[in-house]
C-alpha positions in Angstrom: 113.1 100.8 81.2 109.9 102.2 79.9 107.0 99.8 79.6 106.7 100.6 75.9 110.2 99.3 75.1 109.8 96.2 72.8 112.8 94.7 74.5 111.1 94.4 77.8 112.3 91.5 80.0 110.1 89.3 82.1 111.1 91.1 85.3 109.5 94.3 83.8 106.1 92.7 84.6 106.6 94.4 88.0 105.1 97.5 86.3 101.7 95.8 86.6 99.9 97.1 89.7 102.8 99.6 90.5 101.5 102.5 92.6 102.7 106.0 93.3 102.0 105.8 97.0 103.6 103.6 99.6 105.0 101.1 97.1 107.2 98.3 98.4 109.1 96.3 95.7 110.9 93.2 96.9 112.8 92.9 93.7 114.1 89.3 94.3 112.6 86.1 93.0 110.6 84.3 95.6 108.5 81.2 95.5 104.8 82.0 95.5 103.7 79.4 98.0 106.5 80.2 100.5 105.6 83.9 100.8 103.4 84.7 103.7 102.7 87.6 106.1 103.9 85.6 109.1 104.5 88.8 111.2 100.9 89.8 110.7 99.6 86.4 111.7 101.7 86.4 114.9 100.6 89.9 116.0 97.7 90.1 118.5 95.9 93.4 118.0 94.6 95.4 120.9 90.8 95.4 121.6 88.6 98.0 120.0 87.2 100.9 122.1 83.5 101.7 121.6 82.8 104.9 119.7 81.1 106.5 122.7 84.2 105.8 124.8 86.5 107.2 122.0 84.6 110.5 122.1 85.0 110.7 125.9 88.8 110.4 125.5 90.9 113.6 125.3 88.0 115.9 126.2 90.4 118.7 127.0 91.7 118.7 123.4 89.1 120.7 121.5 90.8 120.3 118.1 90.9 116.6 118.5 87.3 116.5 119.6 86.3 118.5 116.5 88.2 116.1 114.3 86.5 113.1 115.9 83.0 114.5 115.4 83.8 115.5 111.9 85.1 112.0 111.1 82.1 110.3 112.7 79.6 112.6 111.0 76.0 111.5 111.7 76.8 108.1 113.2 74.2 106.9 115.6 76.4 106.0 118.6 73.5 104.3 120.4 72.7 102.0 117.5 76.1 100.4 117.6 76.7 100.5 121.3 76.6 96.7 121.6 79.0 96.2 118.7 82.6 97.0 119.2 84.6 95.4 116.3 84.4 97.2 113.0 82.9 95.3 110.0 84.3 96.1 106.5 82.2 94.5 103.8 83.4 94.7 100.2 80.6 95.1 97.7 82.5 95.3 94.4 85.7 95.6 92.5 85.9 97.4 89.2 88.5 98.3 86.6 88.2 101.7 84.8 89.8 102.1 81.4 89.4 105.1 79.1 87.1 104.5 76.1 85.7 101.3 77.5 82.8 100.4 79.8 83.6 99.9 83.5 84.7 96.3 84.1 83.0 94.8 87.1 84.8 91.9 88.7 82.4 89.6 90.8 83.8 88.7 94.2 83.3 85.1 93.3 85.9 85.6 90.5 88.5 86.5 93.1 88.4 83.2 94.8 90.3 80.9 92.5 93.6 80.9 90.7 92.4 78.2 88.3 90.3 80.6 86.2 91.3 84.0 84.9 89.3 86.7 86.8 89.9 89.4 84.2 92.0 90.4 81.3 93.7 93.7 80.3 95.3 94.9 77.1 99.1 95.5 77.3 100.1 99.1 77.6 96.6 100.3 78.6 95.9 102.8 81.4 93.5 101.8 84.1 92.3 102.6 87.6 91.1 100.1 90.3 87.9 101.0 92.1 86.8 99.5 95.4 83.3 99.8 96.9 82.8 98.8 100.5 80.8 99.6 103.7 82.0 100.1 107.2 79.9 99.3 110.3 80.1 99.4 114.1 83.4 101.2 114.6 86.2 103.2 113.0 88.6 101.4 110.7 92.0 103.0 111.1 94.6 102.9 108.3 92.8 100.5 105.9 95.5 99.3 103.6 95.4 97.6 100.2 98.1 95.0 99.8 98.6 93.2 96.5 101.3 90.7 95.6 101.8 89.4 92.0 103.6 86.3 90.7 104.5 85.1 87.3 105.4 81.4 86.8 105.9 81.0 90.5 108.2 84.0 90.8 107.1 87.1 92.8 107.4 90.1 90.5 105.7 92.8 92.6 104.2 93.8 95.9 102.2 96.9 96.5 100.9 98.6 99.6 98.6 101.6 99.6 96.9 103.1 102.6 93.3 104.0 101.7 92.7 105.9 104.9 90.6 105.9 108.1 86.9 105.3 107.7 84.0 105.8 110.0 80.8 103.6 110.0 78.0 104.9 107.9 75.0 103.6 105.9 76.1 104.5 102.4 79.1 102.7 100.9 82.5 104.2 100.3 83.9 104.3 96.8 87.7 104.5 96.5 89.5 104.9 93.2 93.3 104.3 93.0 95.7 106.4 91.0 95.9 105.6 87.2 98.4 103.0 86.3 99.6 101.3 83.0 100.0 97.7 82.2 103.4 96.6 80.8 104.0 96.2 77.1 105.9 93.7 75.1 105.4 90.1 74.1 107.2 88.8 77.2 104.8 90.7 79.4 101.8 88.9 77.9 100.4 86.0 79.8 98.7 84.8 82.9 99.7 86.2 86.4 98.6 85.0 89.8 97.9 87.5 92.6 96.9 87.7 96.3 95.0 90.8 97.6 94.5 91.7 101.2 92.9 94.6 103.0 94.4 95.2 106.5 94.1 97.9 109.1 96.7 99.5 111.3 96.6 96.6 113.7 97.0 93.9 111.0 93.4 92.8 111.1 92.5 91.3 107.7 89.0 92.2 106.3 89.4 90.4 103.0 91.9 88.1 101.4 91.6 86.9 97.8 93.8 84.8 95.5 93.1 84.9 91.8 94.6 85.0 88.3 94.5 87.7 85.6 95.9 87.9 82.1 97.7 90.6 80.0 96.8 90.3 76.3 98.1 91.8 73.1 94.6 93.2 72.5 91.2 93.3 74.2 
């Protein structure tokens, strides 16, 4: 059913935060509090290898060595020699909508479900933008995970791999593909969500639980 259909049902709220890449839709009703990434919590990731040591591996593979050096760019390997674990620090979250100013969402607003962190008009197109820094080591397979509930029922879960990032001084800016909020009177209202950023080994660099609202108008 298209989001513009006025006969939209409450389950069509799954259109919110729907992605074109690596989307996982659970489809079934599930209590918000009972849902948890238990498999991630039980997994013990392997220790990180220092960047210098990573460059020493597979020396005979010239193409792999070129890829490693291209990925690392101008990283000062001596500066981070004492630090092994990567550090991903999120600087900001923004919502981009055509014809409107960029909506910056303070990190503090993504820490409570009691207050609405942001609002969007029904049927509007938007992009999510993340700004973050990476220090000390490579972050492999950084993945954005977002789960959305409406009235205690899970309506969507999205997973998008952002990529592999090397440490550097300047921040990374990553903009997701354009999406559209659902339309219809039933789609309007307050939603709760939980966002996580994980790497290939399940390490969590940020977890935020918050609320947002879909309105008839801005």
